[in-house]
C-alpha positions as CSV (number, residue, x, y, z in Angstrom):
1,M,27.3,-14.4,-38.2
2,M,24.4,-13.5,-35.9
3,K,23.5,-15.9,-33.1
4,N,20.9,-16.3,-30.3
5,I,18.2,-14.5,-32.3
6,N,15.6,-15.4,-34.9
7,K,16.3,-14.4,-38.5
8,A,13.9,-13.3,-41.3
9,E,11.2,-12.1,-38.9
10,V,10.2,-8.9,-37.2
11,L,11.5,-8.6,-33.7
12,V,11.1,-6.3,-30.7
13,L,14.6,-6.2,-29.3
14,K,13.6,-5.3,-25.8
15,D,11.6,-8.6,-25.7
16,E,14.7,-10.6,-26.6
17,V,16.3,-10.3,-23.1
18,A,14.5,-10.6,-19.8
19,Y,15.0,-8.8,-16.5
20,Q,16.1,-11.0,-13.6
21,E,16.0,-9.7,-10.0
22,G,19.3,-8.5,-8.7
23,Q,21.2,-9.2,-11.9
24,V,22.6,-7.8,-15.1
25,V,21.6,-10.2,-17.9
26,S,23.3,-10.2,-21.3
27,K,22.7,-11.9,-24.6
28,T,25.4,-11.9,-27.3
29,L,24.1,-11.6,-30.8
30,A,27.4,-11.2,-32.7
31,Q,31.1,-11.2,-31.7
32,N,34.2,-11.1,-33.8
33,D,37.5,-9.1,-34.0
34,A,35.7,-6.1,-35.5
35,L,32.3,-6.0,-33.9
36,S,30.4,-7.0,-30.8
37,V,26.5,-6.8,-30.5
38,T,24.9,-7.5,-27.2
39,L,21.6,-7.0,-25.5
40,F,21.5,-6.2,-21.8
41,A,18.8,-6.1,-19.1
42,F,19.7,-4.4,-15.8
43,D,17.6,-4.8,-12.8
44,K,17.1,-1.5,-10.8
45,D,20.3,-0.5,-9.1
46,E,22.5,-3.1,-10.9
47,E,25.6,-1.9,-12.8
48,I,28.6,-2.6,-14.8
49,S,31.4,-0.8,-13.0
50,T,33.9,1.6,-14.5
51,H,36.0,0.0,-17.2
52,E,37.5,0.8,-20.7
53,S,36.9,-0.8,-24.0
54,G,39.2,-1.1,-27.0
55,G,36.4,0.0,-29.4
56,D,33.8,2.7,-29.6
57,A,30.7,1.5,-27.8
58,F,27.3,2.6,-29.1
59,V,24.4,2.2,-26.6
60,T,20.7,2.5,-27.4
61,C,18.2,2.4,-24.6
62,L,15.4,0.0,-25.4
63,D,13.4,0.2,-22.1
64,G,13.6,2.0,-18.8
65,V,16.1,4.5,-17.6
66,G,19.9,4.0,-17.4
67,R,22.8,6.2,-16.3
68,I,25.9,6.1,-18.5
69,T,29.0,7.6,-17.0
70,I,31.8,8.6,-19.4
71,D,35.0,10.2,-18.0
72,G,33.2,10.9,-14.8
73,V,30.3,12.7,-16.5
74,E,26.8,11.2,-16.0
75,H,24.3,11.0,-18.8
76,E,20.7,9.8,-18.3
77,L,19.4,7.6,-21.1
78,H,15.7,7.0,-21.8
79,E,14.0,4.7,-24.3
80,G,14.9,5.5,-27.8
81,E,18.0,7.6,-26.9
82,S,21.6,6.6,-27.7
83,I,25.1,7.6,-26.7
84,V,28.6,6.6,-27.8
85,M,31.2,5.7,-25.2
86,P,34.5,6.4,-26.9
87,A,37.2,3.8,-27.0
88,K,39.8,3.9,-24.2
89,H,37.7,6.2,-22.0
90,P,36.5,5.0,-18.6
91,H,32.8,4.4,-18.6
92,A,30.1,2.6,-16.5
93,V,26.5,1.7,-16.9
94,Y,23.9,1.8,-14.1
95,G,20.2,0.8,-14.0
96,K,18.5,3.9,-12.5
97,E,15.3,1.9,-13.1
98,Q,15.0,-1.4,-14.8
99,F,16.9,-0.7,-18.0
100,K,17.4,-2.6,-21.3
101,M,20.0,-1.6,-23.9
102,L,21.5,-2.6,-27.1
103,L,25.3,-2.4,-27.1
104,V,27.3,-2.3,-30.4
105,V,31.1,-2.1,-30.0
106,V,33.1,-1.3,-33.1
107,F,36.8,-2.2,-32.8
Protein backbone atom coordinates (compact mmCIF):
# COMPACT_ATOMS: atom_id res chain seq x y z
CA MET A 1 0.00 0.00 0.00
CA MET A 2 1.10 3.57 -0.67
CA LYS A 3 1.52 5.88 2.32
CA ASN A 4 2.46 9.51 3.06
CA ILE A 5 0.90 10.74 -0.20
CA ASN A 6 -2.56 11.84 -1.31
CA LYS A 7 -4.45 9.44 -3.53
CA ALA A 8 -6.90 10.02 -6.38
CA GLU A 9 -5.53 13.50 -7.16
CA VAL A 10 -2.94 14.95 -9.51
CA LEU A 11 0.40 15.51 -7.76
CA VAL A 12 3.69 17.20 -8.56
CA LEU A 13 6.17 14.78 -6.99
CA LYS A 14 8.92 17.38 -6.49
CA ASP A 15 6.50 19.33 -4.29
CA GLU A 16 5.94 16.32 -2.03
CA VAL A 17 9.35 16.62 -0.32
CA ALA A 18 11.02 19.85 0.86
CA TYR A 19 14.64 20.92 0.93
CA GLN A 20 16.17 21.47 4.37
CA GLU A 21 19.45 23.29 4.83
CA GLY A 22 22.39 20.93 5.34
CA GLN A 23 20.28 17.78 5.11
CA VAL A 24 19.08 14.91 3.00
CA VAL A 25 15.32 14.56 3.49
CA SER A 26 13.47 11.37 2.58
CA LYS A 27 9.80 10.47 2.39
CA THR A 28 8.86 6.81 2.02
CA LEU A 29 5.83 6.19 -0.19
CA ALA A 30 5.88 2.37 -0.23
CA GLN A 31 8.02 -0.36 1.28
CA ASN A 32 7.75 -4.13 1.28
CA ASP A 33 9.90 -7.19 0.50
CA ALA A 34 9.65 -6.62 -3.27
CA LEU A 35 9.63 -2.83 -3.67
CA SER A 36 10.67 0.44 -2.08
CA VAL A 37 9.51 3.87 -3.34
CA THR A 38 11.06 6.96 -1.73
CA LEU A 39 11.30 10.67 -2.50
CA PHE A 40 14.54 12.46 -1.59
CA ALA A 41 15.57 16.12 -1.35
CA PHE A 42 19.32 16.80 -1.10
CA ASP A 43 20.60 20.20 -0.10
CA LYS A 44 23.59 21.33 -2.15
CA ASP A 45 26.74 19.31 -1.29
CA GLU A 46 24.80 16.74 0.78
CA GLU A 47 25.18 13.07 -0.06
CA ILE A 48 24.44 9.45 0.60
CA SER A 49 27.86 7.83 0.70
CA THR A 50 28.89 4.73 -1.20
CA HIS A 51 26.84 1.65 -0.38
CA GLU A 52 25.22 -1.35 -2.12
CA SER A 53 21.59 -2.40 -2.42
CA GLY A 54 20.05 -5.83 -2.73
CA GLY A 55 17.79 -4.60 -5.55
CA ASP A 56 18.03 -2.60 -8.75
CA ALA A 57 17.56 1.07 -7.86
CA PHE A 58 15.82 3.27 -10.47
CA VAL A 59 16.43 7.00 -9.93
CA THR A 60 14.56 9.84 -11.65
CA CYS A 61 15.68 13.44 -11.11
CA LEU A 62 12.70 15.63 -10.24
CA ASP A 63 14.56 18.91 -9.65
CA GLY A 64 18.08 20.32 -9.70
CA VAL A 65 21.28 18.46 -10.52
CA GLY A 66 22.63 15.34 -8.85
CA ARG A 67 25.69 13.21 -9.28
CA ILE A 68 25.21 9.46 -9.22
CA THR A 69 28.37 7.35 -8.88
CA ILE A 70 28.14 3.68 -9.88
CA ASP A 71 31.21 1.44 -9.66
CA GLY A 72 33.36 4.59 -9.40
CA VAL A 73 31.92 6.16 -12.58
CA GLU A 74 30.17 9.53 -12.15
CA HIS A 75 26.92 10.36 -13.95
CA GLU A 76 25.27 13.80 -13.82
CA LEU A 77 21.48 13.70 -13.61
CA HIS A 78 19.24 16.63 -14.58
CA GLU A 79 15.49 17.11 -14.21
CA GLY A 80 13.59 14.47 -16.16
CA GLU A 81 16.59 12.14 -16.52
CA SER A 82 16.83 8.67 -15.00
CA ILE A 83 19.46 6.02 -14.29
CA VAL A 84 19.46 2.49 -12.85
CA MET A 85 21.94 1.64 -10.12
CA PRO A 86 22.33 -2.15 -10.45
CA ALA A 87 21.88 -4.41 -7.45
CA LYS A 88 25.04 -5.30 -5.53
CA HIS A 89 27.12 -2.58 -7.24
CA PRO A 90 28.61 0.20 -5.10
CA HIS A 91 26.87 3.52 -5.68
CA ALA A 92 26.52 6.96 -4.11
CA VAL A 93 24.29 10.02 -4.58
CA TYR A 94 25.46 13.65 -4.25
CA GLY A 95 23.59 16.94 -4.55
CA LYS A 96 25.71 18.91 -7.01
CA GLU A 97 23.02 21.58 -6.57
CA GLN A 98 19.85 21.20 -4.59
CA PHE A 99 18.50 17.95 -5.98
CA LYS A 100 15.24 16.01 -5.68
CA MET A 101 14.81 12.46 -6.86
CA LEU A 102 12.36 9.59 -6.91
CA LEU A 103 13.96 6.28 -5.97
CA VAL A 104 12.28 2.99 -6.86
CA VAL A 105 14.12 -0.13 -5.70
CA VAL A 106 12.97 -3.49 -7.04
CA PHE A 107 14.17 -6.50 -5.01
